[in-house]
C-alpha positions in Angstrom: 0.0 0.0 0.0 2.8 2.4 0.8 4.5 1.7 -2.6 1.2 2.5 -4.4 0.9 5.8 -2.6 4.5 6.8 -3.5 3.8 6.3 -7.2 1.0 8.9 -7.2 1.9 12.4 -8.7 3.1 15.0 -6.2 0.8 17.9 -5.7 2.0 21.5 -5.9 1.4 23.1 -2.7 1.2 26.8 -2.1 0.8 29.9 -4.4 3.3 31.3 -7.1 5.9 33.6 -5.8 6.2 37.2 -6.9 9.2 36.5 -9.1 7.4 33.7 -10.8 4.4 35.9 -11.5 6.7 38.6 -13.0 8.3 36.1 -15.3 5.0 34.8 -16.4 3.7 38.3 -17.2 6.9 39.0 -19.2 6.4 35.8 -21.1 2.8 36.7 -21.9 3.8 40.2 -23.0 6.5 38.7 -25.3 4.0 36.3 -26.8 1.5 39.1 -27.3 4.1 41.5 -28.9 5.4 38.7 -31.2 1.8 37.8 -32.3 0.9 41.5 -32.9 4.1 42.1 -34.9 3.9 38.9 -36.9 0.2 38.9 -37.7 -0.7 42.6 -37.7 2.3 45.1 -38.0 4.5 43.1 -40.4 1.7 42.5 -43.0 0.9 46.2 -42.8 4.5 47.2 -43.3 4.8 44.9 -46.3 1.5 46.3 -47.7 2.8 49.9 -47.1 6.1 49.1 -48.9 4.1 47.6 -51.8 1.9 50.7 -52.0 4.9 53.0 -52.0 6.5 51.1 -54.8 3.2 51.3 -56.8 3.1 55.0 -56.0 6.6 55.5 -57.2 5.9 53.6 -60.4 2.7 55.6 -61.0 4.5 58.9 -60.4 7.2 57.8 -62.9 4.5 56.9 -65.5 2.7 60.2 -64.9 6.0 62.1 -65.4 6.6 60.2 -68.7 3.0 60.9 -69.8 3.5 64.6 -68.9 6.7 64.7 -70.8 5.0 63.1 -73.9 2.1 65.5 -73.6 4.6 68.4 -73.3 6.5 67.3 -76.4 3.4 66.7 -78.4 3.8 70.0 -80.2 7.4 69.2 -81.1 6.4 65.8 -82.3 3.7 67.2 -84.5 6.1 69.8 -85.9 8.7 67.1 -86.7 6.0 64.9 -88.2 4.7 67.8 -90.3 8.2 68.5 -91.6 8.7 64.8 -92.5 5.4 64.8 -94.3 6.4 68.0 -96.2 9.7 66.3 -97.1 8.0 63.2 -98.3 5.4 65.2 -100.3 8.1 67.4 -101.9 10.2 64.4 -102.9 7.2 62.6 -104.3 6.0 65.7 -106.2 9.3 65.9 -108.0 9.6 62.4 -109.3 7.5 60.1 -111.5 5.5 57.5 -109.6 6.3 55.0 -112.3 8.1 54.9 -115.6 5.6 53.5 -118.0 6.8 53.7 -121.6 3.4 54.3 -123.0 2.8 57.2 -120.7 6.2 58.7 -121.4 5.5 58.5 -125.2 2.2 60.4 -124.7 4.0 63.0 -122.6 6.9 63.5 -125.0 4.5 63.7 -128.0 2.7 66.5 -126.3 5.9 68.3 -125.3 7.4 68.0 -128.7 4.3 69.1 -130.6 5.6 72.2 -132.2 5.5 73.6 -135.7 9.3 74.2 -135.5 10.2 70.8 -134.0 9.9 67.3 -135.5 10.8 64.3 -133.3 11.8 61.7 -135.9 12.1 58.8 -133.4 12.1 58.0 -129.7 14.6 55.5 -128.5 13.9 54.1 -125.0 16.6 52.3 -123.0 16.2 49.8 -120.2 15.5 51.0 -116.7 18.5 51.5 -114.5 18.6 51.6 -110.7 20.5 54.6 -109.3 21.4 55.0 -105.6 21.7 58.5 -104.2 22.6 58.4 -100.6 20.1 56.2 -98.8 17.4 56.6 -101.4 17.0 54.4 -104.5 15.7 55.8 -107.8 14.8 54.2 -111.1 16.1 56.0 -114.2 15.0 55.6 -117.8 17.0 57.3 -120.7 15.4 58.4 -123.9 17.1 59.6 -127.1 15.1 61.8 -129.5 16.6 62.4 -133.0 15.0 65.6 -134.2 15.0 68.3 -136.8 13.5 71.8 -136.7 14.1 75.5 -136.4 16.2 77.2 -133.8 13.1 78.8 -132.2 11.2 75.5 -132.2 14.1 73.8 -130.3 14.0 76.6 -127.7 10.3 76.2 -127.2 10.6 72.5 -126.7 13.5 73.0 -124.2 11.4 75.5 -122.4 8.6 73.0 -122.0 10.9 70.3 -120.7 12.6 72.5 -118.2 9.2 73.8 -116.9 7.7 70.3 -116.3 7.4 69.8 -112.5 8.6 66.2 -112.5 12.3 65.4 -112.7 13.4 65.3 -116.3 17.1 66.0 -117.0 18.5 67.0 -120.4 21.7 64.9 -120.3 22.9 66.0 -123.8 21.8 68.1 -126.7 23.5 67.6 -130.1 22.8 70.4 -132.6 24.0 70.6 -136.2 23.0 73.1 -138.9 21.5 71.6 -142.0 20.6 74.5 -144.3 17.9 76.5 -142.7 17.1 73.9 -140.1 18.8 72.3 -137.1 19.2 68.6 -136.7 20.6 66.5 -133.8 19.7 64.3 -130.9 18.0 65.3 -127.6 18.9 62.9 -124.7 16.6 62.9 -121.6 16.6 61.1 -118.3 13.4 60.4 -116.4 13.5 59.6 -112.7 11.1 57.6 -110.5 11.1 56.8 -106.8 11.6 53.1 -106.3 8.8 51.1 -104.7 6.0 53.5 -105.5 2.5 52.2 -106.3 2.0 52.0 -110.1 -1.7 52.7 -109.7 -0.7 56.3 -108.8 1.6 56.5 -111.8 -0.7 58.6 -114.1 1.3 61.3 -115.8 -0.4 64.7 -116.2 0.1 66.3 -119.6 -0.2 70.1 -119.9 -2.8 71.3 -122.3 -0.4 73.5 -124.2 3.3 73.7 -124.4 3.3 77.5 -123.6 1.3 77.0 -120.4 3.5 75.5 -117.7 3.6 75.6 -113.9 6.4 77.6 -112.3 9.7 76.0 -112.8 10.9 74.8 -109.3 14.6 74.9 -110.5 14.7 78.6 -111.4 17.4 80.5 -109.4 15.0 82.3 -107.1 11.5 83.7 -107.1 12.3 87.3 -107.9 14.3 86.3 -111.0 12.0 87.0 -114.0 14.3 86.7 -117.0 12.7 85.4 -120.1 13.5 81.7 -120.6 14.0 82.1 -124.4 16.6 84.7 -123.7 18.3 82.5 -121.1 18.6 79.4 -123.3 19.6 81.5 -126.3 22.3 83.2 -124.3 23.6 79.9 -123.1 23.8 78.6 -126.6 25.2 81.7 -128.3 27.3 83.5 -125.7 31.0 82.9 -125.7 31.6 82.8 -122.0 35.4 83.0 -122.1 36.9 86.4 -121.3 40.4 87.8 -121.4 42.3 86.4 -118.4 43.2 89.0 -115.9 41.4 91.8 -117.6 39.7 94.1 -115.0 36.0 94.7 -115.7 34.7 98.2 -115.4 31.3 99.0 -114.1 31.7 99.1 -110.3 31.9 102.5 -108.7 35.1 104.0 -107.4 33.4 105.7 -104.4 35.0 103.2 -102.0 38.4 102.4 -100.7 38.7 98.7 -101.4 40.6 96.5 -98.9 41.5 93.1 -100.3 40.6 90.4 -97.8 41.5 87.4 -99.9 42.9 87.3 -103.5 43.3 83.5 -103.7 46.8 83.8 -105.2 48.7 81.5 -102.9 48.3 78.5 -100.6 46.0 75.5 -100.7 42.2 75.6 -100.1 40.2 72.7 -98.6 36.7 71.5 -99.6 34.5 70.8 -96.6 31.0 69.2 -97.1 28.2 69.8 -94.6 26.9 66.2 -95.0 27.5 63.1 -97.1 25.2 64.2 -99.9 27.5 67.2 -100.6 30.5 66.4 -102.8 33.1 68.4 -104.7 36.6 69.7 -105.0 38.6 73.0 -104.7 41.5 74.0 -107.0 43.4 77.1 -107.8 42.6 78.3 -111.3 44.6 80.3 -113.8 41.4 82.1 -115.0 41.3 85.2 -112.8 39.8 88.6 -112.5 42.9 90.1 -111.0 46.6 89.0 -110.8 47.2 85.4 -111.8 44.9 83.0 -109.9 41.4 82.5 -108.6 39.8 79.6 -106.8 37.7 77.0 -108.6 34.8 75.2 -106.8 33.3 72.0 -108.3 30.2 70.9 -106.4 27.4 68.4 -106.5 24.6 68.7 -103.9 21.6 66.7 -103.2 19.7 68.9 -100.7 17.8 66.5 -98.4 19.3 67.5 -95.1 18.7 70.5 -92.8 22.1 72.0 -93.9 23.3 71.6 -97.5 26.5 73.6 -97.9 29.8 73.2 -99.8 32.5 75.1 -97.9 35.8 76.5 -99.0 37.9 76.6 -95.9 39.6 80.0 -95.3 40.2 79.5 -91.5 44.0 79.1 -91.9 44.3 82.4 -93.9 43.6 84.2 -90.6 41.8 87.0 -92.4 39.7 89.3 -90.3 37.5 92.4 -90.7 38.3 94.9 -87.9 35.6 97.5 -88.5 32.2 97.4 -90.3 32.7 98.2 -94.0 30.0 99.7 -96.2 29.9 96.4 -98.1 31.8 93.2 -98.8 32.3 92.3 -102.5 33.4 89.3 -104.4 34.0 88.4 -108.1 32.2 85.2 -109.2 32.6 83.5 -112.6 29.6 81.4 -113.4 29.3 78.8 -116.3 25.5 78.4 -115.9 22.5 79.5 -113.9 21.9 78.1 -110.4 19.5 78.5 -107.5 22.5 78.3 -105.1 23.3 80.9 -102.5 26.8 82.2 -102.1 27.9 83.5 -98.7 30.5 83.9 -96.0 30.8 82.2 -92.6 32.2 84.7 -90.0 33.4 84.0 -86.5 33.2 86.5 -83.6 35.5 86.9 -80.7 33.5 84.5 -78.5 33.3 81.9 -81.4 29.8 83.0 -82.3 28.9 82.2 -85.9 27.4 84.5 -88.5 26.3 83.4 -92.0 26.3 86.3 -94.4 24.7 85.7 -97.9 26.4 87.5 -100.7 24.4 86.3 -103.7 21.0 84.5 -103.5 21.0 82.7 -106.8 23.4 82.7 -109.8 21.6 84.6 -112.7 24.5 85.4 -114.9 27.3 83.8 -117.1 30.8 85.0 -116.9 32.4 87.3 -114.3 30.0 89.3 -112.0 30.7 91.5 -109.0 28.3 90.9 -106.1 28.1 92.8 -102.8 26.4 92.5 -99.5 26.1 94.6 -96.3 27.8 93.0 -93.3 26.6 93.5 -89.7 26.9 97.2 -88.7 27.2 96.7 -85.0 30.7 97.8 -84.1 30.7 95.7 -80.9 30.7 92.5 -83.0 34.1 93.3 -84.5 36.7 92.1 -85.3 35.1 89.2 -87.3 37.2 86.4 -88.7 36.5 85.1 -92.2 36.2 81.4 -91.6 34.7 79.9 -94.8 33.2 80.8 -98.2 30.1 78.6 -98.8 27.7 77.6 -101.5 24.2 76.6 -100.1 21.2 74.8 -101.7 17.8 74.9 -100.2 15.9 71.7 -99.4 14.4 69.3 -102.0 16.7 70.5 -104.8 19.8 69.1 -106.4 22.4 71.0 -108.4 26.0 70.5 -109.6 28.4 72.9 -111.4 31.6 74.9 -111.3 32.2 78.4 -110.0 35.3 80.6 -109.9 35.9 83.1 -107.0 38.4 86.0 -106.9 39.2 89.2 -105.1 37.2 89.1 -101.9 37.3 92.7 -100.5 35.8 95.1 -97.9 34.6 98.4 -99.3 35.0 101.5 -97.1 34.0 105.1 -98.0 36.8 107.0 -99.7 36.8 109.7 -97.0 37.5 107.1 -94.3 41.0 106.6 -95.7 42.6 110.0 -96.3 46.1 108.5 -97.0 44.9 106.3 -99.8 47.0 103.4 -98.3 46.2 100.4 -96.2 48.3 98.7 -93.5 48.7 95.5 -91.6 50.1 95.0 -88.1 52.9 92.5 -87.2 54.0 91.5 -83.7 57.8 90.6 -83.7 58.6 87.1 -82.6 61.7 85.9 -80.8 64.6 85.6 -83.2 62.7 87.4 -86.1 64.6 89.9 -88.2 63.6 92.8 -90.4 64.8 90.7 -93.4 62.4 87.9 -92.3 59.5 90.3 -92.0 60.2 91.9 -95.4 60.3 88.5 -97.0 57.1 87.4 -95.4 55.0 90.4 -96.6 56.8 91.4 -99.8 58.7 88.3 -101.0 62.0 90.3 -101.0 64.4 91.8 -98.5 64.5 95.1 -100.4 61.4 96.4 -98.5 63.2 96.4 -95.1 63.9 100.1 -95.4 60.2 100.8 -95.9 59.3 98.9 -92.7 62.0 100.9 -90.8 60.6 104.2 -92.2 57.0 103.6 -91.1 58.1 102.3 -87.6 60.8 104.9 -87.0 63.5 102.2 -86.6 67.1 103.3 -87.0 68.9 100.0 -86.7 68.5 96.5 -87.9 68.1 95.2 -84.3 64.5 94.9 -83.2 63.1 93.7 -79.9 60.6 90.8 -79.7 57.1 92.0 -78.8 57.2 95.2 -80.9 54.1 95.8 -83.1 55.0 97.0 -86.5 53.0 98.9 -89.1 53.3 97.1 -92.5 52.2 99.0 -95.6 50.2 96.8 -97.9 51.8 96.0 -101.2 50.3 97.9 -104.1 48.3 95.8 -106.6 
């Protein structure tokens, strides 16, 4: 019996102590805090973090949308320019080169009492790549006979047609009272165009044409018959070095560049501008001029052929009344001729001298430079030829005697001068050779600078009289 009683579980006697109660309370608090953090606070924190991330993503998206909305005007303007480019290009080229349609067009264009097309020889289509664009070209030879006036009228009709037709060659022989020869034409079409849109419009009469988009400029109203007749009849060669009269002598003319010495570099504004620059023996004054050969397809924002003059270190120190340049043209062109000037803070100024080439032979052109004295001195950086968008042109020009024209009463001495800062080790003989090509002018330099001996200190600024032309 006693063993059985010993095996029974012992009973806890008495109440919990104060320490045990405290520990139990602490345990319960820990359990409650853990449960609250795990099942209430932590899920809320996770949810709050997720909401913050969503808020940040939405704010970023709102910012992007605002940016797109803000640039909507710019996008519309760019899209409008691209549409205009596309429409202008499409309006200048045939949609397709259908031989039957071209025959109808040529029959209408050559329908003239003074012109008889004896045949039309069509050649196979050729693909021609110009930059990134692909074109299809078809060449046509037209043996003809007719009167001189009749040939002029037909050429007028071809040159006035709005689509791209190029007269690649014109053979003309006299046979009694008539002319006979071959007229060679090239028709261009944009590759990949829909043939269903290829209908060619034919003018009702040869004498009624839309405005020629390839005329030099809008204000030029010379009669087309006179232009073509002048191109055929005029002998454009002139005596080399002969000075042309006709410009007023009310100015003292300071020569900025005579193109007599040194090399000149050709710089294109983009890859669709090609050309070369050479020194030419055909000149307006002295021995040489500079010859620019150019070919421009004007499909970029800037379409310029530059002749680099930056290494010539030529500058204009005070605003002249005008800047003049002699230009020899072999044909008419819509190109603009101008100068690029650089200011003291490297600001750039583009100064057009001639908007369009409307003459053949030598011609003197002038423009008025900026008159704000605070802009000077201005450095002559480049001579440029520019073509406006959606046109193409190629040709040859000669340039000579770029000069600044000042009123006569602004130069009472009738002479012009340069300044020279003496460098270390430089002698008067060196300076005379640099500016005059001879040591014999050393005495002249000494006279104008009140120098009594051949020794000269570095850093002195000398007055150098310009050599007489």
